[in-house]
C-alpha positions as CSV (number, residue, x, y, z in Angstrom):
1,M,121.3,98.7,156.2
2,A,117.9,100.2,154.6
3,D,114.9,98.9,154.5
4,K,113.3,96.9,151.0
5,E,110.9,98.2,149.0
6,K,108.0,95.9,149.3
7,S,106.7,95.5,145.8
8,V,103.0,94.3,145.3
9,S,101.9,91.9,142.4
10,E,99.2,92.2,140.1
11,R,97.9,89.2,141.9
12,E,98.1,90.9,145.2
13,V,95.7,93.9,144.5
14,I,93.2,92.0,142.1
15,N,92.0,89.2,145.0
16,L,92.4,92.0,147.7
17,L,89.2,94.5,145.9
18,K,87.6,90.7,145.1
19,G,87.0,90.2,148.5
20,K,85.2,94.1,149.0
21,K,82.3,94.5,147.9
22,K,82.7,98.9,148.2
23,P,85.3,100.4,146.7
24,V,88.5,100.8,149.0
25,S,91.3,103.9,149.0
26,F,94.7,104.4,147.7
27,M,96.2,104.1,151.6
28,Q,93.5,101.2,152.8
29,I,95.2,99.1,149.4
30,A,98.8,100.3,150.7
31,R,98.6,99.7,154.6
32,T,96.3,96.4,153.6
33,L,99.6,94.6,151.1
34,G,102.0,96.4,153.7
35,V,103.4,98.6,151.2
36,D,105.7,101.8,152.3
37,K,106.9,104.5,151.2
38,K,109.2,103.6,148.5
39,G,106.4,101.6,146.6
40,M,103.4,103.6,147.0
41,K,104.6,105.2,143.2
42,K,105.1,101.7,141.8
43,L,101.1,100.5,143.5
44,K,99.8,104.0,141.5
45,K,101.1,102.5,138.1
46,L,100.2,98.9,139.0
47,L,96.5,100.8,139.8
48,K,96.5,102.0,136.5
49,N,97.3,99.9,134.2
50,L,94.4,97.3,135.8
51,K,92.2,100.6,135.1
52,K,93.8,100.6,131.7
53,A,93.1,96.7,130.9
54,G,89.8,97.3,132.4
55,K,90.2,94.7,135.2
56,V,89.6,97.8,138.0
57,K,86.7,100.5,138.1
58,V,87.2,104.2,140.0
59,V,84.3,105.0,141.8
60,R,84.5,108.7,143.6
61,G,88.4,108.6,143.8
62,K,88.5,104.5,145.6
63,F,88.9,101.5,143.7
64,L,86.2,99.0,142.7
65,F,86.6,95.2,141.0
66,S,86.1,94.5,137.6
67,E,83.9,92.1,136.6
68,E,85.3,92.9,133.1
69,E,87.4,92.7,131.1
70,V,88.7,95.5,128.7
71,V,91.2,95.2,126.3
72,V,93.0,97.0,123.3
73,G,93.9,95.3,120.2
74,K,94.2,95.1,116.4
75,V,91.6,93.5,114.6
76,I,92.3,90.8,112.1
77,P,89.3,89.9,110.0
78,Y,88.9,87.0,107.8
79,P,86.6,86.6,104.4
80,A,84.4,84.3,106.6
81,G,82.5,87.2,108.4
82,F,84.6,86.6,111.7
83,G,87.5,87.9,113.0
84,F,90.4,88.0,115.8
85,L,91.8,90.6,117.8
86,E,95.3,90.5,118.5
87,V,96.4,91.9,121.7
88,E,100.0,92.7,122.5
89,G,101.0,89.5,125.3
90,R,97.9,87.2,124.7
91,D,99.2,84.3,123.9
92,K,94.8,83.8,122.3
93,D,93.8,85.9,120.5
94,I,89.8,86.7,120.8
95,Y,87.2,85.7,118.6
96,I,85.6,89.1,117.0
97,P,81.5,88.4,115.9
98,H,80.5,89.0,112.1
99,F,78.1,92.0,113.5
100,E,81.0,93.2,115.5
101,L,83.1,93.6,112.7
102,Q,80.7,95.9,110.5
103,K,81.9,98.8,112.5
104,V,85.4,98.5,112.1
105,L,88.3,97.8,109.4
106,G,91.0,95.4,109.6
107,G,94.4,96.2,110.7
108,D,92.0,98.9,113.2
109,V,93.2,99.0,117.4
110,V,90.3,99.3,119.0
111,K,89.5,99.2,122.7
112,A,87.0,96.7,123.8
113,K,84.9,94.5,126.5
114,V,85.7,90.6,126.8
115,V,82.3,88.8,127.3
116,E,81.6,85.1,127.5
117,F,78.8,83.6,125.1
118,K,78.0,79.8,124.8
119,G,80.8,79.2,127.1
120,K,83.6,81.1,125.4
121,K,85.1,84.6,124.8
122,E,84.4,86.6,122.8
123,V,84.9,91.0,122.4
124,R,82.3,93.7,122.2
125,I,83.8,96.3,120.6
126,E,83.3,99.6,122.7
127,R,85.9,102.5,120.7
128,V,87.9,102.3,117.6
129,L,91.6,103.9,118.7
130,K,93.3,104.1,115.8
131,R,92.3,103.9,112.5
132,A,94.5,101.5,109.7
133,K,92.5,102.8,106.4
134,H,91.0,106.1,105.0
135,E,90.4,105.2,101.6
136,I,88.3,102.0,99.6
137,V,88.5,100.2,96.9
138,G,85.2,99.1,96.1
139,K,82.2,98.2,93.4
140,V,79.5,100.5,92.7
141,K,75.9,99.4,93.6
142,R,72.6,100.5,92.6
143,E,70.1,99.5,95.3
144,K,66.8,100.8,95.3
145,K,67.3,104.6,95.1
146,Q,70.9,104.0,97.0
147,C,74.2,104.2,95.7
148,L,76.2,101.1,97.9
149,L,80.3,100.5,97.5
150,E,80.7,97.0,97.9
151,P,85.1,96.8,99.2
152,L,86.6,94.5,96.6
153,D,89.4,93.6,100.3
154,E,87.3,90.8,101.1
155,N,88.1,90.9,104.7
156,T,85.9,94.3,105.2
157,H,82.7,93.6,106.0
158,I,81.0,97.6,105.6
159,T,78.8,98.6,102.7
160,F,79.6,102.6,102.5
161,L,76.8,104.4,101.4
162,L,77.6,107.0,98.3
163,S,76.2,110.2,97.5
164,N,73.9,110.8,94.2
165,R,76.0,113.1,92.8
166,D,78.8,110.4,92.6
167,C,76.7,108.0,91.6
168,S,75.4,109.6,88.6
169,K,79.2,109.5,86.7
170,L,79.3,105.9,87.9
171,K,78.1,102.3,86.2
172,E,76.6,99.3,88.1
173,G,80.1,97.6,88.7
174,S,82.4,100.1,88.0
175,V,85.4,100.0,90.3
176,V,86.7,103.7,92.7
177,V,88.8,104.5,94.5
178,A,87.3,106.3,98.0
179,K,87.8,108.0,100.8
180,I,85.5,107.6,103.4
181,T,84.1,110.2,104.6
182,N,82.1,108.2,108.1
183,F,82.7,105.2,109.5
184,P,79.4,103.0,111.2
185,K,78.1,104.5,114.0
186,D,75.0,103.3,116.7
187,K,72.5,103.3,113.3
188,T,73.6,105.9,111.5
189,P,75.8,104.1,107.8
190,A,79.4,104.7,106.8
191,R,79.7,106.5,103.9
192,A,82.1,107.2,100.9
193,K,83.0,110.2,98.3
194,V,84.9,109.2,95.4
195,K,88.0,110.1,94.6
196,E,89.3,107.6,91.6
197,V,87.2,105.8,88.7
198,I,89.6,102.6,88.4
199,G,87.4,101.1,85.7
200,H,84.2,99.7,84.5
201,P,82.7,97.2,84.4
202,E,83.5,96.1,80.3
203,D,87.0,97.2,80.4
204,K,89.2,93.9,79.7
205,F,92.3,94.7,81.9
206,L,89.8,96.2,84.8
207,A,90.8,93.1,87.3
208,I,95.0,93.6,86.2
209,D,95.0,97.3,86.9
210,L,92.6,97.0,90.2
211,L,95.9,94.4,91.3
212,I,98.2,97.4,90.8
213,K,96.0,99.0,92.9
214,K,95.7,96.2,95.6
215,Y,99.4,95.7,95.8
216,N,100.3,100.1,95.5
217,L,102.5,98.4,92.7
218,P,104.7,102.0,90.6
219,T,102.8,102.3,86.9
220,E,105.1,105.5,86.5
221,Y,108.8,107.3,87.2
222,P,109.2,110.0,89.2
223,T,110.4,112.6,86.5
224,E,113.9,113.1,88.6
225,V,114.2,109.7,87.0
226,L,113.1,110.1,83.7
227,E,115.2,113.4,83.3
228,E,119.0,112.0,84.5
229,V,117.7,108.4,82.4
230,E,117.5,111.2,79.0
231,A,120.5,113.2,79.9
232,I,122.7,110.1,79.3
233,P,123.9,109.3,75.9
234,E,123.2,106.6,72.9
235,E,126.9,106.9,72.0
236,L,129.3,104.5,74.7
237,P,132.4,106.5,75.4
238,A,135.6,106.2,74.0
239,E,137.2,106.3,77.1
240,E,135.8,103.5,78.7
241,V,135.3,101.4,75.8
242,K,139.4,101.3,76.0
243,R,139.6,100.4,79.2
244,R,137.5,97.8,79.0
245,K,138.5,94.1,77.8
246,D,137.1,94.5,73.8
247,L,135.6,91.3,72.5
248,R,133.1,92.9,69.9
249,A,134.9,90.7,67.3
250,Q,134.0,87.8,68.4
251,W,131.1,85.5,68.1
252,C,128.0,85.9,70.7
253,F,124.2,85.5,70.7
254,T,121.3,85.7,72.5
255,I,118.8,82.7,73.4
256,D,115.7,84.6,74.9
257,P,111.6,84.1,75.0
258,E,110.3,85.2,71.7
259,K,108.2,88.5,73.1
260,A,111.7,89.6,75.1
261,R,113.1,93.3,74.8
262,D,115.7,93.3,77.3
263,F,118.6,90.9,76.7
264,D,120.6,90.8,79.9
265,D,123.1,87.5,78.4
266,A,124.6,86.6,75.8
267,V,127.0,83.2,75.6
268,F,129.7,81.9,73.4
269,V,131.3,78.3,73.8
270,E,134.4,76.7,71.9
271,R,136.0,74.0,72.6
272,T,140.4,74.4,73.7
273,P,143.3,73.3,72.5
274,E,143.2,70.8,74.8
275,G,139.8,69.6,74.0
276,N,138.0,71.5,76.9
277,Y,135.0,73.4,77.1
278,R,135.2,78.0,77.0
279,L,131.8,79.2,77.4
280,F,131.7,83.2,77.7
281,V,128.7,84.2,79.2
282,H,128.4,87.5,79.1
283,I,126.2,89.9,81.2
284,A,124.9,93.6,80.6
285,D,126.5,96.4,82.7
286,V,123.4,98.1,83.9
287,S,126.2,99.1,87.2
288,Y,127.8,101.9,84.0
289,Y,124.3,103.5,83.8
290,V,122.8,103.1,86.9
291,R,125.0,104.9,89.7
292,P,124.2,105.1,93.2
293,G,123.1,108.4,95.0
294,T,121.1,109.1,91.5
295,A,116.9,109.0,91.5
296,L,117.7,106.5,89.4
297,D,119.2,103.9,91.7
298,E,116.6,104.7,94.5
299,E,114.1,104.4,92.4
300,A,115.0,100.8,91.2
301,Y,116.0,99.7,94.9
302,K,112.4,101.0,95.8
303,R,111.5,98.1,92.7
304,G,113.7,95.9,93.0
305,F,112.0,93.8,90.7
306,T,110.7,94.0,87.2
307,F,106.9,92.5,87.9
308,Y,105.5,90.8,85.3
309,L,101.5,91.2,84.1
310,P,100.1,89.4,81.0
311,D,99.0,93.1,79.0
312,R,102.2,94.9,80.6
313,A,105.3,94.4,82.4
314,L,105.9,96.9,85.5
315,H,110.1,97.4,84.5
316,M,112.2,98.5,87.2
317,L,114.3,100.6,85.2
318,P,113.2,102.7,82.3
319,E,112.8,101.4,78.7
320,K,115.6,103.5,77.5
321,L,117.7,101.3,79.9
322,S,116.3,98.1,79.0
323,A,114.9,97.1,76.0
324,N,117.8,99.9,74.4
325,L,121.4,100.7,76.5
326,C,121.1,97.8,78.2
327,S,119.9,95.5,76.8
328,L,122.1,92.8,74.5
329,R,120.9,94.0,71.6
330,P,122.3,92.0,67.7
331,D,124.6,94.0,66.0
332,E,125.3,96.9,68.6
333,D,127.6,97.7,71.4
334,R,127.5,97.6,74.9
335,F,128.7,97.4,78.0
336,A,129.5,94.3,79.6
337,F,131.1,92.2,82.5
338,T,132.0,88.7,81.1
339,C,133.1,85.7,83.2
340,E,135.0,83.4,81.4
341,M,135.0,79.6,82.7
342,V,136.8,76.6,80.9
343,F,135.8,73.6,82.1
344,D,136.9,69.6,81.5
345,E,134.8,66.9,80.1
346,R,133.5,66.1,83.7
347,G,132.4,69.4,84.7
348,E,134.6,70.8,86.4
349,L,135.6,74.2,86.6
350,L,139.5,74.3,85.4
351,F,139.8,78.2,84.9
352,Y,137.6,81.3,85.2
353,D,138.0,84.7,84.7
354,V,135.7,87.6,85.2
355,Y,136.4,91.6,83.6
356,E,134.7,94.3,82.3
357,S,134.3,94.3,78.8
358,V,132.8,95.7,75.6
359,V,130.9,93.6,73.0
360,R,128.5,93.0,70.5
361,S,125.7,90.5,70.2
362,K,125.9,88.7,66.7
363,A,122.8,87.1,66.4
364,R,119.2,87.1,68.6
365,L,117.5,83.4,68.8
366,T,114.2,82.3,70.3
367,Y,113.7,79.2,72.7
368,N,112.6,77.8,69.9
369,E,114.6,78.6,67.2
370,A,117.4,77.4,68.9
371,L,116.3,74.2,69.9
372,S,115.2,73.7,66.0
373,I,118.7,74.0,65.2
374,I,120.1,71.6,68.2
375,V,117.5,68.9,66.4
376,G,118.3,70.3,62.7
377,D,116.0,72.4,61.0
378,P,118.1,73.1,57.9
379,A,115.8,76.2,57.0
380,L,117.8,78.1,60.5
381,E,120.8,75.4,60.2
382,E,120.8,78.3,56.6
383,K,120.0,81.5,58.4
384,F,122.3,81.4,61.3
385,P,124.6,79.4,59.8
386,E,127.5,80.8,62.7
387,V,125.3,79.5,65.5
388,V,125.1,75.8,64.1
389,A,128.3,74.9,65.5
390,P,128.5,76.6,69.3
391,L,125.3,75.4,69.8
392,R,125.8,71.5,69.4
393,M,129.0,72.2,71.7
394,M,126.4,73.9,74.0
395,E,124.2,71.2,74.2
396,D,126.7,68.9,75.0
397,L,128.3,70.9,77.5
398,Y,125.2,71.7,79.0
399,R,124.7,67.4,79.5
400,I,128.1,67.5,81.2
401,L,127.5,70.3,83.5
402,S,124.2,69.4,84.7
403,R,125.5,65.2,85.3
404,R,127.7,66.8,87.6
405,R,125.5,69.4,89.7
406,W,122.8,66.2,89.7
407,E,125.9,64.5,91.3
408,K,126.3,67.1,93.5
409,G,122.7,66.4,95.0
410,S,120.9,69.0,92.6
411,I,117.3,69.1,93.0
412,D,115.3,69.5,89.1
413,F,111.3,69.4,90.3
414,D,110.7,70.2,87.1
415,L,107.3,71.2,87.5
416,P,105.1,71.7,84.7
417,E,104.2,75.7,84.1
418,A,100.8,77.5,83.1
419,E,100.6,79.7,80.0
420,V,98.5,81.3,78.6
421,I,97.9,82.2,75.2
422,V,95.9,86.2,74.7
423,D,95.0,87.2,71.3
424,E,95.6,90.4,69.9
425,Y,92.9,92.1,71.9
426,G,94.2,90.2,74.8
427,E,91.5,88.1,75.2
428,P,93.0,84.4,76.9
429,T,91.9,81.4,74.0
430,A,93.7,78.5,76.0
431,V,95.8,77.8,79.3
432,V,98.8,75.1,77.8
433,P,101.7,73.6,79.7
434,Y,104.6,75.7,79.1
435,E,107.0,74.1,77.1
436,R,110.7,74.4,79.2
437,H,113.1,72.2,76.7
438,I,116.8,72.2,76.0
439,A,117.2,75.4,75.1
440,H,115.9,76.7,78.3
441,K,117.7,74.1,80.3
442,I,121.3,75.1,78.4
443,I,121.1,79.2,79.1
444,E,119.9,78.2,82.7
445,Q,122.2,76.1,83.2
446,F,125.7,78.8,82.0
447,M,123.7,80.9,84.2
448,I,123.8,78.6,87.4
449,S,127.8,78.3,86.5
450,A,128.0,82.2,86.2
451,N,126.5,82.8,89.1
452,E,128.8,80.6,90.9
453,T,131.8,81.6,89.4
454,V,131.3,85.0,90.5
455,A,130.0,84.4,94.0
456,L,133.2,81.9,94.6
457,H,135.6,85.1,93.1
458,L,134.1,87.7,95.4
459,E,135.0,84.9,98.2
460,N,138.3,84.4,97.3
461,T,138.9,88.2,97.0
462,G,137.9,88.7,100.3
463,Y,135.2,91.1,98.9
464,P,131.5,90.8,100.9
465,C,128.5,89.5,98.4
466,L,124.6,89.3,98.5
467,Y,124.6,85.8,98.2
468,R,121.3,84.2,96.9
469,V,120.8,81.8,99.7
470,H,119.1,78.6,100.4
471,E,118.8,76.5,103.2
472,P,117.8,73.4,104.4
473,P,114.3,73.2,105.2
474,D,112.3,72.4,108.9
475,E,111.6,69.5,110.5
476,E,108.3,70.1,110.3
477,R,107.9,70.4,107.1
478,V,110.0,67.6,106.0
479,E,107.7,65.4,108.8
480,N,104.4,66.3,106.6
481,L,106.0,66.1,103.4
482,L,107.3,62.1,104.8
483,E,103.5,62.2,106.3
484,I,101.8,62.3,103.2
485,L,104.5,60.3,100.8
486,N,103.4,57.7,103.7
487,G,99.9,58.4,102.9
488,L,101.1,57.5,99.2
489,G,101.9,54.1,100.0
490,Y,105.8,55.5,100.1
491,Q,107.8,54.3,103.0
492,V,110.1,56.1,104.5
493,K,112.3,58.1,107.4
494,K,114.0,60.9,107.3
495,P,117.4,61.1,107.8
496,K,120.0,62.3,110.4
497,E,121.3,64.7,108.4
498,L,118.9,66.3,106.0
499,T,120.9,66.2,102.3
500,S,119.5,67.5,99.4
501,K,119.9,63.9,97.6
502,F,117.4,63.0,100.2
503,F,115.1,64.8,98.1
504,Q,116.2,63.9,94.7
505,K,115.2,60.6,95.6
506,I,111.9,61.0,96.8
507,I,111.4,62.6,93.4
508,E,113.5,60.0,90.8
509,D,111.5,57.3,93.0
510,F,107.9,59.0,91.8
511,E,109.1,59.5,87.7
512,G,106.6,57.6,85.8
513,K,104.5,57.2,88.2
514,P,100.5,58.8,88.5
515,E,101.5,60.7,91.3
516,E,105.3,61.8,89.8
517,Q,103.7,65.6,89.5
518,L,101.8,66.1,92.9
519,V,104.8,64.6,94.4
520,R,107.0,67.0,92.3
521,F,104.6,69.8,94.0
522,L,104.9,68.7,97.2
523,T,108.8,68.2,97.4
524,L,109.0,71.7,95.8
525,R,106.0,73.4,99.3
526,S,108.5,71.4,101.8
527,M,111.3,73.4,100.9
528,S,112.6,76.8,102.5
529,R,111.9,79.8,101.1
530,A,115.2,81.5,98.8
531,K,116.5,84.7,99.9
532,Y,118.6,87.2,99.8
533,S,121.9,87.8,102.6
534,P,125.5,88.3,103.0
535,H,126.0,85.7,104.7
536,N,126.6,82.3,103.4
537,L,124.4,79.9,103.7
538,G,125.1,77.5,100.7
539,H,121.8,77.0,98.4
540,F,120.3,74.0,99.3
541,G,118.1,72.8,96.2
542,L,121.1,73.7,93.9
543,A,123.5,72.1,96.2
544,S,125.8,74.7,95.7
545,E,128.2,75.7,98.5
546,H,128.6,79.6,97.0
547,Y,125.8,81.0,94.9
548,A,124.8,84.6,93.9
549,H,122.2,86.4,91.2
550,F,124.5,88.2,88.3
551,T,123.0,87.2,85.2
552,S,119.6,89.2,85.0
553,P,120.9,92.8,86.4
554,I,118.2,94.7,84.4
555,R,115.2,93.3,85.8
556,R,116.3,92.1,89.3
557,Y,117.9,94.5,91.5
558,P,120.0,92.1,93.7
559,D,122.0,91.3,90.7
560,L,123.1,95.5,90.4
561,I,124.4,95.2,93.9
562,V,126.6,92.2,92.8
563,H,128.0,94.0,89.6
564,R,129.2,97.0,92.0
565,L,130.4,94.4,94.4
566,L,132.9,92.7,91.4
567,K,133.6,96.1,90.2
568,S,135.2,97.0,93.4
569,S,137.0,94.0,93.1
570,L,138.3,94.3,90.1
571,R,140.0,97.4,90.1
572,G,140.8,96.6,93.9
573,E,138.4,99.6,95.6
574,E,139.4,99.8,99.1
575,M,136.0,100.1,101.6
576,D,134.7,100.0,105.1
577,Y,133.9,95.7,105.2
578,D,131.5,95.5,108.1
579,E,129.6,99.2,106.6
580,V,129.2,97.7,103.8
581,V,128.0,93.7,105.2
582,A,125.1,96.0,107.5
583,Y,123.9,97.7,104.1
584,L,123.9,94.2,102.3
585,E,122.0,93.0,105.6
586,E,119.2,95.7,105.1
587,A,118.8,95.2,101.1
588,G,118.6,91.9,101.0
589,E,115.8,91.4,103.5
590,H,114.3,94.6,101.3
591,L,114.6,92.4,97.8
592,S,113.7,89.2,99.5
593,A,110.5,91.0,100.5
594,Q,110.1,92.6,96.9
595,E,110.3,89.6,95.8
596,R,108.0,87.7,97.3
597,L,105.7,90.7,96.4
598,A,106.4,90.3,92.7
599,D,105.6,86.7,92.5
600,E,102.6,86.8,94.3
601,V,101.1,89.7,91.7
602,E,102.7,87.5,88.9
603,W,100.7,84.4,90.8
604,E,97.3,86.9,91.2
605,A,97.3,88.1,87.9
606,I,97.6,84.3,86.3
607,D,94.9,83.1,88.4
608,I,92.4,86.1,86.7
609,L,93.3,85.4,83.3
610,K,93.0,81.4,84.0
611,A,89.5,82.5,85.3
612,R,88.7,84.2,82.5
613,Y,89.3,81.6,80.2
614,M,87.5,79.0,82.4
615,R,84.2,81.5,81.9
616,S,84.1,79.9,78.5
617,R,84.2,76.4,80.1
618,L,81.9,76.8,82.3
619,G,79.3,73.3,82.5
620,E,82.4,71.1,81.2
621,V,83.9,68.1,82.8
622,F,87.8,67.6,83.3
623,E,89.5,65.2,85.1
624,G,92.3,66.7,87.8
625,I,94.1,65.5,90.8
626,I,93.2,66.4,94.0
627,T,96.6,68.9,95.1
628,G,95.0,70.3,99.0
629,V,92.5,68.6,101.5
630,V,91.7,71.6,103.7
631,Q,88.6,71.4,106.8
632,F,86.0,72.9,103.7
633,G,87.4,71.1,100.7
634,F,89.7,70.2,98.4
635,F,92.0,71.7,95.4
636,V,91.7,69.8,92.1
637,E,94.3,70.7,89.3
638,L,92.6,70.1,85.9
639,K,94.9,67.8,83.8
640,E,94.2,69.3,80.8
641,T,94.9,73.6,81.5
642,L,97.0,73.1,84.9
643,V,94.0,75.4,86.6
644,E,93.4,74.7,89.8
645,G,89.9,75.1,91.3
646,L,88.2,74.3,95.1
647,V,85.7,71.7,95.3
648,R,83.8,72.8,98.4
649,I,82.6,69.3,101.0
650,N,79.0,71.7,100.9
651,T,78.8,70.2,97.6
652,L,78.8,66.7,97.8
653,T,75.4,65.7,98.5
654,D,75.8,61.7,98.6
655,D,77.4,61.5,102.0
656,D,78.5,63.3,105.1
657,Y,82.0,63.6,105.4
658,V,84.6,64.0,108.3
659,F,87.6,65.8,107.5
660,D,90.3,63.1,108.3
661,E,93.0,66.2,108.9
662,P,96.8,63.8,109.2
663,A,96.0,61.9,106.6
664,H,94.8,64.6,104.1
665,R,91.2,63.2,103.2
666,F,87.5,63.4,103.5
667,V,86.1,60.4,104.2
668,G,82.1,59.0,104.7
669,V,80.0,58.1,107.5
670,R,77.9,56.1,105.9
671,T,79.5,55.2,102.2
672,G,83.2,55.5,103.9
673,K,84.1,56.8,100.7
674,V,87.3,58.4,100.4
675,Y,88.5,61.5,98.2
676,R,92.4,62.0,100.0
677,L,95.6,64.2,98.4
678,G,96.5,62.4,95.0
679,D,93.2,61.0,94.0
680,T,91.9,61.9,90.2
681,V,88.8,63.0,89.8
682,R,86.5,63.9,87.4
683,V,84.8,67.9,88.1
684,K,82.7,70.3,86.2
685,V,83.1,73.8,86.6
686,L,80.4,74.8,88.7
687,A,81.6,79.0,88.3
688,V,84.6,81.7,88.2
689,D,84.8,84.5,90.2
690,E,87.3,86.4,87.7
691,E,88.7,89.4,90.0
692,R,89.5,87.3,92.7
693,G,91.3,84.6,90.2
694,K,89.0,81.5,91.8
695,I,87.3,78.8,90.3
696,E,84.7,76.7,91.5
697,L,84.7,73.2,90.6
698,M,82.3,69.9,91.6
699,L,82.5,66.7,91.4
700,A,80.7,65.5,88.6
701,E,79.0,62.1,89.5
702,E,77.0,65.0,91.8
703,S,76.1,66.8,88.4
704,Q,74.2,64.2,86.7
705,E,72.2,63.2,90.0
C-alpha cells in the first residue's frame, strides 16, 4: 500500500516560522513538518503564496516570518475622501486613508501593506499593479501661475497639472477630456494632456454633455448603419402589402405627448353586435425594417433603448425609421402588428387574434386633446368628429379593465412625477407635477392588455418569449417597509404569503392622509426591479400571470425581440427552442442593464435641470416632507416643485442630534426634538450644484437665528 502524501497547512508553516528568530531553509521546514518527497511541490507552492501575501519574506534563500501583511486588491474610493481596498477572498474590505487615495484612481489594482493605526487596520499603498483609467474628465482651474485640472468624478482625489500650452486655449471652468501622462509619485505631481474640449462655462447644456460623456453614451450612428438605413425604400412593397391583413380603411388614431414624433401605437374601440368591446391595438412593425445580422440591428441591440434627455433624445433607431417609416403618422400607410381583443362587460377576454397588418392612422391626438374630447370640448369635437364616440367607448372599456386589474391585485402607485418646463432657449422656468389624467390611463391600460395577450399567445403556441417579469419583493425589504410604517403609527403584520393585494391594501389605507405620497413612494421602493427573462415568473405589480413588452418597438429593443418571436409563431417557423432561450437569457441580462442605465441617466438629467431651476430660487423658503434619513442628514421633497434636497445634520445648531437608524429619525440630546421620516418641515434653499444635480437645504428656523 502506497504511503499517504503529507500535506501541510498555512497555519503550520506560520507557527513554525513565528518561533524562529533566524531564517529557516526549505529543507528544514520540510523535515520539521514531516513533509515527504511527494509533498515538496505543494510546500513550495504554499511558501510562494505566503511570500506573495507578504506573510513570509526570503532572506538569502531562507524563509523568515514577516510581521507585515501585504495584500493585492482593488481601490474603491468614496466622495468623502477615504476609500476601501477590496481584497479577493477577504470578508472585510480594508480602510484606505485620504492621503493614500491621492496616489490612485478608483478601480486601480494595487499592492499594499496592512498596518495598524489607532487600533484599526488600514493600508499603505506600495505599488500600482494595474491602472483602471488613462483618461480623466475635469474642469480647468487657474491657480497662481499654474493650470490645474480638477476631476469631475467626486470619487477621484487627484488634481492634475496641465501644460501652459494647453491652458492658453482654455477658460477658467472649461471642461475637458485629458489623457493622463504622469501619475503622482513622491513629490512629482500628476500631469495630463488635453485631448478634447467638451464645453465652456457659458454653454447652456454643458452639464448634459458631461452626463453623456460620463456614461459614454452614443451620439452618432456608425457609417454602415446610416448607409443601410439610407437604402431602405420609402414606399411599402406591393407584395408585402398583399400578404398582410389590410386595415387601411378602418378607423384608428394615435394619442401621444405633444412633442412626440415616434408614434408606436394606434388604437380603436367598437362595440360588437353582442354588446361586447372590440379593442384594436396596432403596433409599428419595426421588425420588417430592422433585420437580424445587420449593422442597424447590432447598433439597436447595443443601445437597447432610446435615452430621453431634457434637450435631446438619443434614439435607438435613426430618425428615418423612428420618426418616419416606423412611426404611425396620420394619413400614411404603415406596416404593423395588430392585437385584436374582445372583452365582455366584466373585462374578461373572450377572444383575441394577433396578425401582421397594414394600417393608416386617421388622426394624431395629444393626451390633452383626448381629455378635452372625453369631457366634451365642442371645438375639438368639431375638429375630430370621428373620434368622439370611440373615445367615449375607450373610457368605458378602460374603467372595466382597470377595475378587473384592481380586483386581481394590481398595484397602482400613481406617484406624481416632476415635469421641468423650459423656454425656447432651453432654460427651466418651472418645475411642476406632471399631470397624468384619464387619457394617459386609457392608453396605458390598452397597452397592458396587448402586452398580456401577446405573452399569452406565445405561451399558448409553444414559442419562447422574452417576458417582462417582476418578482415579489424580498423579505428584508418588506420588513424594512413595515418597520417604517409602524413608526408612522400603522400597525401591520407580514402575512404568511405575500401577495400584491397586501401592498394594494397598504396604499388604500393611507389614501387622503398627509403621508399618502410618502407611503406610495416607500411601497414602490420596497419592490424588486422588473427585468427581462425567457422564464415566465409573472408580474407581481400588475398581478399578471404572463406579461411581455410588445407595444414600444421604436424605443425598446425587448419589444423588437418579441415582435420577431411573434412573427415566427404566426408563420409557423421552426426553431431550436433551447438555442433561442439561451439567446434570450443573454439578451435579457444586457437589456435589463441598459434599461437601468437609461433610467439612471434620465433621472440625473432631470436632477440637473431641477438644480438649474432652483438656482433662481436661492434663499426662498418652502414646505416639504422628509423622504429619507441618513447618518449625515435628511432628504426633503419640496411640496410645490417635487424637488428633493439635503439638510445636513451639521447645519442644525440648536442641539446635538443623534441618528436613530432603526426609527429613521434624529433626536436632539438636550431638547428631545425629533426629525423623522414623514415629518413636514420648512426649509430654505441654501446652495445648488448644477453639474451634479444636488440641492442643499437648511431648516428655515435655523436660518433666522
